[in-house]
C-alpha angles and dihedrals in degrees: 000000000000119000119219109223112240117253107249089224089064087073096056138146093039123211112250090247093055093044092051093048094048091049092046089055095044097096106030144356113272137184119236099269091047088053088053091051094045092052089050089048094047091051100041091244095306094115121048116177119204124216094253092057094040100051094038091053090044091053089054094044089054089051091051089047094239092125135010137199112266121234097205125067122215094231112004090184100062100020124099106251090214092068118100116214122211132204139183120261120218087257090051091052091049090050093048088050093050092046091050090051090049091051092045090055088049094050089047091052091049091048090049088056088045093241105176135172 
């Protein structure tokens, strides 16, 4: 039985937690705490994701095939083997690209209307 891949646009708009986690994983595999740190760094501290939000969202993202657990560890010698690493799937990367495009259009529309802080 063939499986039709989901359309990335069907996932939009993303919740802020999903968008931040996808973005945190865009350049490398990360364990949960590193995802929290990357989200905080990318938002200049404006978004601090707690463990409950992070791991509940990760569980749903794995079920939706947006991310997966990584088999490889960056440095198995110094790394804590209890950590789980996560990575984007091709679907997760496509959904992140679609959300980025959606947000860029929104920002463009706001700028055209001269919306400023």
